[in-house]
The first five atom37 places (N, CA, C, CB, O) and aatype in JSON, in Angstrom:
{
  "aatype": [12, 6, 9, 11, 6, 10, 10, 16, 9, 18, 0, 0, 8, 8, 5, 9, 0, 0, 10, 6, 0, 10, 10, 16, 3, 2, 16, 15, 1, 2, 9, 13, 10, 11, 7, 10, 15, 7, 15, 0, 7, 0, 12, 0, 9, 15, 15, 10, 13, 16, 1, 11, 11, 7, 15, 13, 9, 4, 9, 10, 2, 2, 10, 6, 3, 0, 7, 18, 13, 18, 8, 3, 10, 19, 5, 9, 16, 7, 7],
  "atom_mask": [
    [1, 1, 1, 1, 1],
    [1, 1, 1, 1, 1],
    [1, 1, 1, 1, 1],
    [1, 1, 1, 1, 1],
    [1, 1, 1, 1, 1],
    [1, 1, 1, 1, 1],
    [1, 1, 1, 1, 1],
    [1, 1, 1, 1, 1],
    [1, 1, 1, 1, 1],
    [1, 1, 1, 1, 1],
    [1, 1, 1, 1, 1],
    [1, 1, 1, 1, 1],
    [1, 1, 1, 1, 1],
    [1, 1, 1, 1, 1],
    [1, 1, 1, 1, 1],
    [1, 1, 1, 1, 1],
    [1, 1, 1, 1, 1],
    [1, 1, 1, 1, 1],
    [1, 1, 1, 1, 1],
    [1, 1, 1, 1, 1],
    [1, 1, 1, 1, 1],
    [1, 1, 1, 1, 1],
    [1, 1, 1, 1, 1],
    [1, 1, 1, 1, 1],
    [1, 1, 1, 1, 1],
    [1, 1, 1, 1, 1],
    [1, 1, 1, 1, 1],
    [1, 1, 1, 1, 1],
    [1, 1, 1, 1, 1],
    [1, 1, 1, 1, 1],
    [1, 1, 1, 1, 1],
    [1, 1, 1, 1, 1],
    [1, 1, 1, 1, 1],
    [1, 1, 1, 1, 1],
    [1, 1, 1, 0, 1],
    [1, 1, 1, 1, 1],
    [1, 1, 1, 1, 1],
    [1, 1, 1, 0, 1],
    [1, 1, 1, 1, 1],
    [1, 1, 1, 1, 1],
    [1, 1, 1, 0, 1],
    [1, 1, 1, 1, 1],
    [1, 1, 1, 1, 1],
    [1, 1, 1, 1, 1],
    [1, 1, 1, 1, 1],
    [1, 1, 1, 1, 1],
    [1, 1, 1, 1, 1],
    [1, 1, 1, 1, 1],
    [1, 1, 1, 1, 1],
    [1, 1, 1, 1, 1],
    [1, 1, 1, 1, 1],
    [1, 1, 1, 1, 1],
    [1, 1, 1, 1, 1],
    [1, 1, 1, 0, 1],
    [1, 1, 1, 1, 1],
    [1, 1, 1, 1, 1],
    [1, 1, 1, 1, 1],
    [1, 1, 1, 1, 1],
    [1, 1, 1, 1, 1],
    [1, 1, 1, 1, 1],
    [1, 1, 1, 1, 1],
    [1, 1, 1, 1, 1],
    [1, 1, 1, 1, 1],
    [1, 1, 1, 1, 1],
    [1, 1, 1, 1, 1],
    [1, 1, 1, 1, 1],
    [1, 1, 1, 0, 1],
    [1, 1, 1, 1, 1],
    [1, 1, 1, 1, 1],
    [1, 1, 1, 1, 1],
    [1, 1, 1, 1, 1],
    [1, 1, 1, 1, 1],
    [1, 1, 1, 1, 1],
    [1, 1, 1, 1, 1],
    [1, 1, 1, 1, 1],
    [1, 1, 1, 1, 1],
    [1, 1, 1, 1, 1],
    [1, 1, 1, 0, 1],
    [1, 1, 1, 0, 1]
  ],
  "atom_positions": [
    [[99.44, 177.45, -18.93], [100.12, 178.22, -19.96], [101.61, 177.84, -19.93], [99.92, 179.75, -19.74], [102.23, 177.76, -18.87]],
    [[102.15, 177.6, -21.11], [103.56, 177.24, -21.25], [104.44, 178.49, -21.13], [103.8, 176.53, -22.59], [103.99, 179.61, -21.39]],
    [[105.69, 178.28, -20.75], [106.63, 179.4, -20.6], [106.82, 180.12, -21.93], [107.99, 178.9, -20.08], [106.91, 181.35, -21.95]],
    [[106.88, 179.38, -23.03], [107.08, 180.0, -24.35], [105.92, 180.93, -24.7], [107.22, 178.9, -25.44], [106.13, 181.99, -25.3]],
    [[104.7, 180.54, -24.33], [103.54, 181.41, -24.57], [103.63, 182.69, -23.74], [102.23, 180.66, -24.24], [103.36, 183.78, -24.23]],
    [[104.02, 182.53, -22.49], [104.17, 183.68, -21.6], [105.28, 184.6, -22.1], [104.47, 183.22, -20.17], [105.15, 185.82, -22.04]],
    [[106.37, 184.03, -22.59], [107.47, 184.81, -23.14], [107.02, 185.6, -24.37], [108.65, 183.89, -23.5], [107.43, 186.74, -24.55]],
    [[106.18, 185.01, -25.2], [105.64, 185.7, -26.37], [104.77, 186.88, -25.95], [104.82, 184.73, -27.24], [104.82, 187.94, -26.57]],
    [[103.99, 186.7, -24.91], [103.14, 187.78, -24.4], [104.01, 188.92, -23.86], [102.18, 187.27, -23.29], [103.76, 190.09, -24.15]],
    [[105.03, 188.58, -23.09], [105.96, 189.59, -22.57], [106.65, 190.33, -23.71], [107.01, 188.94, -21.65], [106.76, 191.55, -23.68]],
    [[107.12, 189.6, -24.73], [107.85, 190.2, -25.84], [106.97, 191.17, -26.62], [108.38, 189.12, -26.78], [107.48, 192.13, -27.2]],
    [[105.68, 190.95, -26.64], [104.76, 191.82, -27.37], [104.33, 193.04, -26.56], [103.54, 191.03, -27.8], [103.68, 193.94, -27.1]],
    [[104.67, 193.09, -25.29], [104.23, 194.19, -24.42], [104.9, 195.5, -24.82], [104.54, 193.86, -22.94], [106.07, 195.51, -25.21]],
    [[104.16, 196.59, -24.73], [104.67, 197.9, -25.16], [105.87, 198.38, -24.33], [103.57, 198.94, -25.09], [106.71, 199.12, -24.84]],
    [[105.95, 197.97, -23.08], [107.1, 198.39, -22.26], [108.38, 197.67, -22.67], [106.81, 198.14, -20.78], [109.47, 198.22, -22.54]],
    [[108.26, 196.44, -23.15], [109.44, 195.73, -23.67], [109.9, 196.41, -24.96], [109.12, 194.23, -23.93], [111.1, 196.54, -25.2]],
    [[108.95, 196.85, -25.78], [109.31, 197.59, -26.99], [110.01, 198.9, -26.62], [108.05, 197.88, -27.84], [110.94, 199.31, -27.31]],
    [[109.58, 199.54, -25.55], [110.22, 200.78, -25.1], [111.65, 200.5, -24.62], [109.39, 201.45, -23.98], [112.55, 201.3, -24.87]],
    [[111.85, 199.38, -23.92], [113.2, 199.0, -23.5], [114.08, 198.73, -24.71], [113.15, 197.76, -22.6], [115.25, 199.13, -24.74]],
    [[113.53, 198.07, -25.71], [114.29, 197.8, -26.93], [114.69, 199.1, -27.61], [113.47, 196.92, -27.89], [115.8, 199.22, -28.12]],
    [[113.78, 200.07, -27.62], [114.09, 201.37, -28.22], [115.22, 202.06, -27.45], [112.84, 202.27, -28.24], [116.08, 202.7, -28.06]],
    [[115.22, 201.95, -26.13], [116.3, 202.53, -25.34], [117.64, 201.89, -25.68], [116.01, 202.37, -23.85], [118.67, 202.57, -25.74]],
    [[117.63, 200.59, -25.9], [118.87, 199.89, -26.24], [119.34, 200.22, -27.65], [118.68, 198.39, -26.1], [120.53, 200.18, -27.94]],
    [[118.4, 200.54, -28.53], [118.75, 200.88, -29.91], [119.33, 202.28, -30.0], [117.53, 200.76, -30.81], [120.18, 202.57, -30.84]],
    [[118.87, 203.16, -29.11], [119.35, 204.54, -29.08], [120.81, 204.54, -28.63], [118.49, 205.42, -28.13], [121.13, 203.98, -27.58]],
    [[121.69, 205.15, -29.39], [123.12, 205.14, -29.09], [123.5, 205.92, -27.84], [123.88, 205.69, -30.26], [124.59, 205.74, -27.31]],
    [[122.62, 206.79, -27.35], [122.97, 207.61, -26.19], [122.66, 206.9, -24.87], [122.24, 208.93, -26.25], [123.17, 207.31, -23.83]],
    [[121.84, 205.87, -24.89], [121.44, 205.21, -23.66], [121.71, 203.72, -23.76], [119.95, 205.46, -23.36], [121.08, 203.01, -24.55]],
    [[122.63, 203.24, -22.96], [122.97, 201.82, -22.98], [122.68, 201.15, -21.64], [124.43, 201.64, -23.34], [122.63, 199.93, -21.58]],
    [[122.5, 201.91, -20.57], [122.27, 201.35, -19.25], [120.79, 201.48, -18.9], [123.14, 202.05, -18.18], [120.2, 202.56, -19.02]],
    [[120.21, 200.39, -18.47], [118.81, 200.38, -18.09], [118.7, 199.8, -16.69], [117.94, 199.58, -19.1], [119.28, 198.76, -16.4]],
    [[117.97, 200.47, -15.83], [117.75, 200.01, -14.46], [116.29, 199.6, -14.34], [118.11, 201.13, -13.41], [115.39, 200.42, -14.53]],
    [[116.05, 198.34, -14.03], [114.69, 197.83, -13.85], [114.41, 197.73, -12.36], [114.5, 196.45, -14.54], [115.19, 197.14, -11.61]],
    [[113.3, 198.3, -11.93], [112.93, 198.18, -10.52], [111.42, 197.97, -10.42], [113.36, 199.44, -9.72], [110.67, 198.24, -11.36]],
    [[111.01, 197.5, -9.29], [109.59, 197.27, -9.05], [109.09, 195.95, -9.61], [0.0, 0.0, 0.0], [107.89, 195.69, -9.6]],
    [[110.0, 195.11, -10.09], [109.61, 193.8, -10.6], [109.78, 192.77, -9.49], [110.44, 193.41, -11.85], [110.74, 192.84, -8.72]],
    [[108.88, 191.84, -9.42], [108.99, 190.82, -8.37], [109.07, 189.43, -8.98], [107.8, 190.91, -7.39], [108.67, 189.2, -10.12]],
    [[109.6, 188.53, -8.2], [109.7, 187.14, -8.66], [110.57, 187.03, -9.9], [0.0, 0.0, 0.0], [111.68, 187.56, -9.94]],
    [[110.07, 186.34, -10.88], [110.82, 186.1, -12.12], [110.53, 187.13, -13.2], [110.49, 184.73, -12.66], [110.91, 186.94, -14.36]],
    [[109.88, 188.23, -12.85], [109.52, 189.23, -13.85], [110.75, 189.86, -14.51], [108.67, 190.32, -13.21], [110.72, 190.15, -15.7]],
    [[111.81, 190.07, -13.76], [113.04, 190.63, -14.33], [113.64, 189.69, -15.37], [0.0, 0.0, 0.0], [114.06, 190.13, -16.44]],
    [[113.68, 188.42, -15.05], [114.21, 187.43, -15.99], [113.31, 187.32, -17.21], [114.33, 186.05, -15.31], [113.81, 187.13, -18.32]],
    [[112.0, 187.44, -17.03], [111.08, 187.42, -18.17], [111.3, 188.64, -19.06], [109.62, 187.37, -17.69], [111.28, 188.52, -20.29]],
    [[111.5, 189.79, -18.46], [111.73, 191.01, -19.25], [113.02, 190.9, -20.05], [111.79, 192.24, -18.32], [113.04, 191.24, -21.24]],
    [[114.09, 190.44, -19.44], [115.36, 190.29, -20.14], [115.25, 189.21, -21.21], [116.5, 189.95, -19.14], [115.77, 189.38, -22.31]],
    [[114.6, 188.12, -20.91], [114.4, 187.06, -21.9], [113.6, 187.57, -23.09], [113.7, 185.85, -21.27], [113.87, 187.19, -24.24]],
    [[112.62, 188.42, -22.83], [111.84, 189.01, -23.91], [112.7, 189.9, -24.79], [110.66, 189.82, -23.35], [112.54, 189.93, -26.01]],
    [[113.62, 190.62, -24.16], [114.56, 191.42, -24.95], [115.47, 190.54, -25.79], [115.4, 192.32, -24.03], [115.81, 190.9, -26.92]],
    [[115.85, 189.38, -25.25], [116.67, 188.43, -26.02], [115.97, 188.08, -27.33], [116.95, 187.16, -25.2], [116.6, 188.01, -28.39]],
    [[114.66, 187.85, -27.25], [113.92, 187.43, -28.44], [113.73, 188.58, -29.42], [112.56, 186.87, -28.05], [113.61, 188.35, -30.63]],
    [[113.7, 189.81, -28.95], [113.47, 190.96, -29.81], [114.76, 191.57, -30.35], [112.7, 192.02, -29.06], [114.79, 192.07, -31.47]],
    [[115.82, 191.52, -29.57], [117.07, 192.18, -29.95], [118.23, 191.26, -29.64], [117.24, 193.53, -29.21], [118.5, 190.93, -28.48]],
    [[118.91, 190.85, -30.67], [120.06, 189.97, -30.49], [121.26, 190.79, -30.03], [120.39, 189.2, -31.79], [121.39, 191.97, -30.38]],
    [[122.11, 190.19, -29.27], [123.29, 190.88, -28.78], [123.65, 190.38, -27.4], [0.0, 0.0, 0.0], [123.12, 189.38, -26.92]],
    [[124.56, 191.08, -26.77], [125.02, 190.72, -25.43], [124.38, 191.63, -24.4], [126.55, 190.8, -25.34], [124.21, 192.83, -24.62]],
    [[124.03, 191.04, -23.28], [123.46, 191.78, -22.18], [124.26, 191.47, -20.92], [121.95, 191.43, -21.99], [124.65, 190.33, -20.7]],
    [[124.5, 192.47, -20.12], [125.13, 192.27, -18.81], [124.1, 192.65, -17.77], [126.46, 193.12, -18.66], [123.6, 193.78, -17.76]],
    [[123.8, 191.73, -16.89], [122.82, 191.97, -15.83], [123.56, 191.98, -14.5], [121.68, 190.89, -15.85], [124.23, 191.01, -14.15]],
    [[123.43, 193.06, -13.78], [124.09, 193.2, -12.48], [123.02, 193.16, -11.4], [124.93, 194.52, -12.4], [122.07, 193.94, -11.43]],
    [[123.19, 192.26, -10.47], [122.22, 192.12, -9.39], [122.87, 192.48, -8.06], [121.65, 190.7, -9.34], [124.08, 192.71, -7.99]],
    [[122.07, 192.52, -7.02], [122.55, 192.98, -5.71], [123.59, 192.08, -5.06], [121.39, 193.12, -4.78], [124.52, 192.57, -4.42]],
    [[123.42, 190.77, -5.22], [124.34, 189.85, -4.55], [124.38, 188.52, -5.3], [123.93, 189.64, -3.08], [123.65, 188.31, -6.26]],
    [[125.22, 187.64, -4.83], [125.42, 186.35, -5.49], [124.15, 185.51, -5.47], [126.57, 185.59, -4.83], [123.85, 184.82, -6.44]],
    [[123.43, 185.55, -4.39], [122.19, 184.77, -4.29], [121.16, 185.24, -5.31], [121.61, 184.87, -2.86], [120.56, 184.43, -6.0]],
    [[120.95, 186.56, -5.4], [120.02, 187.1, -6.39], [120.46, 186.75, -7.81], [119.91, 188.61, -6.25], [119.63, 186.42, -8.66]],
    [[121.77, 186.82, -8.05], [122.3, 186.5, -9.37], [122.06, 185.02, -9.7], [123.81, 186.82, -9.44], [121.74, 184.68, -10.84]],
    [[122.22, 184.16, -8.72], [121.98, 182.73, -8.93], [120.54, 182.43, -9.28], [0.0, 0.0, 0.0], [120.26, 181.68, -10.21]],
    [[119.61, 183.03, -8.54], [118.19, 182.84, -8.84], [117.84, 183.4, -10.22], [117.33, 183.5, -7.76], [117.1, 182.78, -10.97]],
    [[118.39, 184.58, -10.54], [118.14, 185.21, -11.83], [118.66, 184.32, -12.97], [118.81, 186.61, -11.89], [117.97, 184.11, -13.96]],
    [[119.87, 183.81, -12.81], [120.46, 182.93, -13.82], [119.6, 181.67, -14.0], [121.9, 182.54, -13.43], [119.33, 181.26, -15.12]],
    [[119.18, 181.08, -12.89], [118.34, 179.88, -12.96], [117.04, 180.19, -13.69], [118.04, 179.35, -11.54], [116.61, 179.39, -14.53]],
    [[116.43, 181.31, -13.4], [115.2, 181.7, -14.09], [115.44, 181.87, -15.59], [114.63, 183.0, -13.5], [114.64, 181.41, -16.4]],
    [[116.55, 182.52, -15.96], [116.87, 182.69, -17.38], [117.04, 181.35, -18.08], [118.14, 183.52, -17.53], [116.55, 181.16, -19.19]],
    [[117.72, 180.43, -17.44], [117.94, 179.11, -18.03], [116.6, 178.39, -18.21], [118.89, 178.27, -17.15], [116.37, 177.76, -19.24]],
    [[115.73, 178.48, -17.22], [114.44, 177.81, -17.29], [113.56, 178.43, -18.38], [113.73, 177.87, -15.94], [112.84, 177.72, -19.08]],
    [[113.61, 179.75, -18.52], [112.78, 180.45, -19.49], [113.27, 180.23, -20.91], [112.74, 181.94, -19.18], [112.48, 179.95, -21.81]],
    [[114.58, 180.36, -21.1], [115.14, 180.27, -22.45], [115.45, 178.84, -22.88], [116.39, 181.11, -22.54], [115.67, 178.58, -24.06]],
    [[115.48, 177.93, -21.93], [115.74, 176.54, -22.27], [117.22, 176.22, -22.45], [0.0, 0.0, 0.0], [117.57, 175.18, -23.01]],
    [[118.09, 177.1, -21.98], [119.5, 176.77, -22.13], [120.44, 177.86, -21.72], [0.0, 0.0, 0.0], [121.66, 177.69, -21.8]]
  ]
}
């Protein structure tokens, strides 16, 4: 399975739609994702990129986690 196919599946998931609704609601702008392992966080954020255009700030625990997350985003989104 190609990454683009997997990204389409993630983007269609009901929990991604719920995250998008939270971002659309003017009272809630901060979202905390937990319980995701591996590249699942990057896939979730990338899915939001495809559903909702705009700027996202992702804060991770440390520089190493941020580096891996950034690398995953680049690999998933292609740039």
